[in-house]
C-alpha positions as CSV (number, residue, x, y, z in Angstrom):
1,X,29.0,-0.5,27.1
2,X,28.9,-3.0,24.2
3,X,25.2,-3.5,24.9
4,X,24.6,0.2,24.8
5,X,26.3,0.4,21.5
6,X,24.3,-2.6,20.1
7,X,21.1,-1.0,21.3
8,X,22.0,2.3,19.7
9,X,22.9,0.6,16.4
10,X,19.6,-1.3,16.5
11,X,17.6,1.9,17.1
12,X,19.5,3.6,14.3
13,X,18.7,0.7,11.9
14,X,15.0,0.9,13.0
15,X,14.8,4.6,12.3
16,X,16.5,4.1,8.8
17,X,14.2,1.2,7.9
18,X,11.0,2.7,9.3
19,X,9.8,4.7,6.2
20,X,10.1,1.7,3.8
21,X,8.6,-0.7,6.4
22,X,5.7,1.7,6.9
23,X,5.1,2.1,3.2
24,X,5.2,-1.7,2.7
25,X,2.5,-2.1,5.4
26,X,0.3,0.7,4.0
27,X,0.5,-0.6,0.4
28,X,-0.4,-4.2,1.3
29,X,-3.4,-3.4,3.5
30,X,-6.7,-4.5,2.1
31,X,-8.5,-2.3,4.7
32,X,-7.9,0.4,7.2
33,X,-9.5,2.3,10.0
34,X,-10.5,5.8,9.0
35,X,-10.8,8.4,11.8
36,X,-13.0,11.5,11.1
37,X,-14.4,14.2,13.2
38,X,-18.0,15.4,13.5
39,X,-18.8,18.4,15.8
40,X,-15.6,17.7,17.8
41,X,-16.4,14.1,18.3
42,X,-14.0,11.5,16.8
43,X,-15.5,8.7,14.7
44,X,-13.8,5.5,13.5
45,X,-14.9,3.4,10.6
46,X,-13.7,0.6,8.3
47,X,-12.7,1.6,4.8
48,X,-10.9,-0.1,1.9
49,X,-8.1,2.1,0.4
50,X,-6.0,1.7,-2.6
51,X,-2.6,3.4,-2.6
52,X,-1.2,5.4,-5.5
53,X,2.4,5.5,-6.5
54,X,3.0,8.7,-4.6
55,X,1.4,7.2,-1.4
56,X,-1.9,9.0,-1.7
57,X,-4.9,7.0,-0.4
58,X,-7.9,6.4,-2.6
59,X,-11.3,5.8,-1.0
60,X,-14.5,5.0,-2.9
61,X,-17.1,6.3,-0.5
62,X,-20.9,6.4,-0.4
63,X,-22.5,9.8,0.3
64,X,-24.8,7.9,2.6
65,X,-22.0,7.0,5.0
66,X,-21.4,9.1,8.1
67,X,-17.6,9.3,7.4
68,X,-18.2,10.8,3.9
69,X,-20.3,13.5,5.4
70,X,-17.7,14.1,8.0
71,X,-14.9,14.5,5.4
72,X,-17.0,17.0,3.5
73,X,-17.3,19.2,6.6
74,X,-13.8,18.6,8.0
75,X,-11.1,17.2,5.7
76,X,-8.6,16.5,8.5
77,X,-8.5,12.8,9.1
78,X,-6.3,9.8,9.8
79,X,-5.9,6.2,8.6
80,X,-4.5,3.3,10.5
81,X,-3.5,-0.1,9.2
82,X,-2.0,-3.0,11.1
83,X,-0.2,-6.2,10.3
84,X,0.0,-9.6,12.0
85,X,1.1,-9.9,15.6
86,X,4.4,-11.7,16.1
87,X,3.2,-13.2,19.5
88,X,0.0,-13.5,21.5
89,X,0.5,-9.9,22.6
90,X,-1.4,-7.6,20.2
91,X,1.1,-4.9,20.9
92,X,3.6,-6.8,18.7
93,X,1.5,-6.0,15.6
94,X,3.3,-3.6,13.3
95,X,1.0,-0.6,12.5
96,X,1.0,2.7,10.8
97,X,-1.2,5.7,11.5
98,X,-1.2,8.4,8.8
99,X,-2.7,11.8,9.2
100,X,-3.7,13.9,6.2
101,X,-6.2,15.9,4.3
102,X,-9.1,14.4,2.3
103,X,-10.5,15.9,-0.9
104,X,-12.8,14.8,-3.6
105,X,-10.9,13.7,-6.7
106,X,-11.6,16.0,-9.7
107,X,-13.9,14.5,-12.3
108,X,-11.1,14.5,-14.9
109,X,-9.0,12.2,-12.7
110,X,-11.7,9.9,-11.6
111,X,-11.6,7.3,-14.5
112,X,-8.0,6.4,-14.1
113,X,-7.9,6.5,-10.3
114,X,-11.2,4.6,-10.0
115,X,-9.7,1.9,-12.2
116,X,-6.7,1.8,-9.8
117,X,-9.0,1.5,-6.8
118,X,-11.1,-1.3,-8.5
119,X,-7.9,-3.2,-9.5
120,X,-7.1,-3.4,-5.8
121,X,-10.8,-4.2,-4.8
122,X,-12.2,-6.2,-7.8
123,X,-15.2,-7.5,-5.8
124,X,-16.5,-3.9,-5.6
125,X,-17.5,-3.9,-9.3
126,X,-20.9,-5.0,-8.0
127,X,-21.6,-1.5,-6.5
128,X,-18.9,0.7,-8.0
129,X,-21.2,2.4,-10.4
130,X,-24.0,3.3,-8.0
131,X,-24.7,7.0,-8.2
132,X,-24.1,7.8,-4.5
133,X,-20.4,6.8,-4.6
134,X,-17.6,9.3,-5.1
135,X,-13.8,9.0,-5.1
136,X,-11.8,10.6,-2.4
137,X,-8.1,11.1,-2.0
138,X,-6.1,11.5,1.2
139,X,-2.7,13.1,1.0
140,X,-0.4,12.1,3.9
141,X,1.0,14.8,6.1
142,X,2.7,12.6,8.7
143,X,3.0,9.0,9.7
144,X,3.5,7.2,13.0
145,X,5.0,3.7,12.5
146,X,5.2,1.2,15.3
147,X,7.3,-1.8,14.3
148,X,6.3,-3.8,17.4
149,X,6.4,-3.4,21.1
150,X,8.3,-0.2,22.1
151,X,9.4,0.4,18.5
152,X,7.8,3.7,17.5
153,X,8.9,6.2,14.9
154,X,7.5,9.5,13.9
155,X,7.6,10.0,10.1
156,X,7.0,13.4,8.6
157,X,5.9,13.4,5.0
158,X,9.4,14.3,3.8
159,X,10.6,11.0,5.3
160,X,7.6,8.8,4.7
161,X,6.9,9.6,1.1
162,X,8.8,7.8,-1.7
163,X,11.3,9.6,-3.9
164,X,9.4,11.9,-6.3
165,X,11.7,11.2,-9.2
166,X,11.4,7.5,-8.8
167,X,7.6,7.7,-8.5
168,X,7.5,9.7,-11.8
169,X,9.8,7.2,-13.5
170,X,7.8,4.2,-12.5
171,X,4.5,5.9,-13.3
172,X,5.7,6.6,-16.8
173,X,6.8,3.0,-17.3
174,X,4.0,1.2,-15.5
175,X,1.6,0.6,-18.4
176,X,4.4,-0.8,-20.5
177,X,5.7,-3.0,-17.8
178,X,2.3,-4.5,-17.1
179,X,1.6,-5.1,-20.7
180,X,4.9,-6.8,-21.3
181,X,4.8,-9.0,-18.2
182,X,1.3,-10.2,-18.8
183,X,1.8,-10.8,-22.5
184,X,5.3,-12.4,-22.3
185,X,5.9,-13.6,-18.8
186,X,2.6,-14.9,-17.4
187,X,4.5,-17.9,-16.0
188,X,6.6,-15.5,-13.9
189,X,3.5,-14.0,-12.4
190,X,2.1,-17.4,-11.5
191,X,5.5,-18.4,-10.0
192,X,5.5,-15.3,-7.8
193,X,1.8,-15.6,-6.8
194,X,1.8,-19.3,-6.0
195,X,5.4,-20.0,-5.1
196,X,6.1,-16.9,-3.1
197,X,2.9,-15.2,-2.0
198,X,0.8,-18.2,-1.0
199,X,-1.8,-17.9,-3.9
200,X,-3.3,-20.8,-5.7
201,X,-4.8,-21.6,-9.1
202,X,-3.9,-19.9,-12.3
203,X,-4.7,-16.7,-14.3
204,X,-2.4,-14.5,-12.3
205,X,-1.6,-11.1,-13.9
206,X,0.3,-8.0,-12.9
207,X,-2.1,-5.1,-12.3
208,X,0.0,-2.3,-10.6
209,X,3.6,-1.4,-10.1
210,X,5.2,1.2,-7.8
211,X,8.6,2.0,-6.3
212,X,8.0,-0.3,-3.3
213,X,6.4,-3.4,-5.0
214,X,3.6,-4.6,-7.2
215,X,0.1,-6.1,-7.1
216,X,-0.7,-9.4,-8.7
217,X,-4.3,-10.6,-9.1
218,X,-6.4,-13.5,-10.2
219,X,-10.2,-13.1,-10.1
220,X,-11.1,-11.3,-6.9
221,X,-7.8,-12.2,-5.1
222,X,-5.1,-9.5,-5.0
223,X,-1.7,-10.3,-3.6
224,X,1.1,-7.8,-2.8
225,X,4.7,-8.4,-3.7
226,X,6.9,-6.1,-1.6
227,X,10.3,-5.5,-3.1
228,X,13.3,-5.9,-0.9
229,X,14.2,-2.3,-1.4
230,X,12.6,0.7,-3.2
231,X,13.4,0.8,-6.9
232,X,14.1,3.9,-9.0
233,X,13.2,3.0,-12.5
234,X,11.8,0.4,-14.9
235,X,15.1,-1.5,-14.8
236,X,14.9,-1.8,-11.1
237,X,11.4,-3.2,-11.4
238,X,12.6,-5.7,-14.0
239,X,15.4,-6.9,-11.7
240,X,13.1,-7.2,-8.7
241,X,10.5,-9.3,-10.7
242,X,13.2,-11.6,-12.1
243,X,14.5,-12.3,-8.6
244,X,11.0,-12.8,-7.2
245,X,10.0,-15.2,-10.1
246,X,13.2,-17.1,-9.5
247,X,12.5,-17.3,-5.8
248,X,8.9,-18.3,-6.4
249,X,10.0,-21.2,-8.6
250,X,12.3,-22.3,-5.8
251,X,9.7,-21.6,-3.1
252,X,11.8,-19.1,-1.2
253,X,12.0,-15.3,-0.6
254,X,14.4,-13.3,-2.8
255,X,17.8,-13.1,-1.2
256,X,17.1,-16.0,1.1
């Protein structure tokens, strides 16, 4: 009976933690598998998304690519990202599949969102201005998170997406946070990047902040700092960065 209770408690914890765990995995992914449909036939391809604060996915796609033509004809699609396997069994890899609808980003929104995508993929400046590329956004409708072998959770958008008020608060404060940290706390960025996230060298700077974490970059290398829990406002970001910088200087995870 005690084992049953322990199992039930573990399953309940898994359900409660799944939305945040799924978002952490999605926001950290440098690439994803995009599934589209053409004439009823599924088609999978490699893409490089950037994730906005509200968990929309940005894709900078060439009109020459098959998947771009597919999305223009049929906006229903899915994205899958996967983490590292805990054992030799690939089924232990945590992964998330998100289903959603794709749409071209309106021209008025392209400059800011393209800058966000390029911040996540700085190597792409070599081709980002080619005329055949356009910016697409996928809005999640549902997620399916697998934390490992036999650990699956269905996540409707109401559960998967971050708190809208927190998203708005962080978005309003993001530019000021980035400017302040890079101007006055460059050493903290370096401590987080090199002491905590496995980066090397110098020149690290904060490039993006959201409710679940932040991106830190140097040159073409972008590292993801996932917060220990979602934050609700700029003060939450400040506390999370202070803890991360302190842990980075000591070479340990925050809270460890």
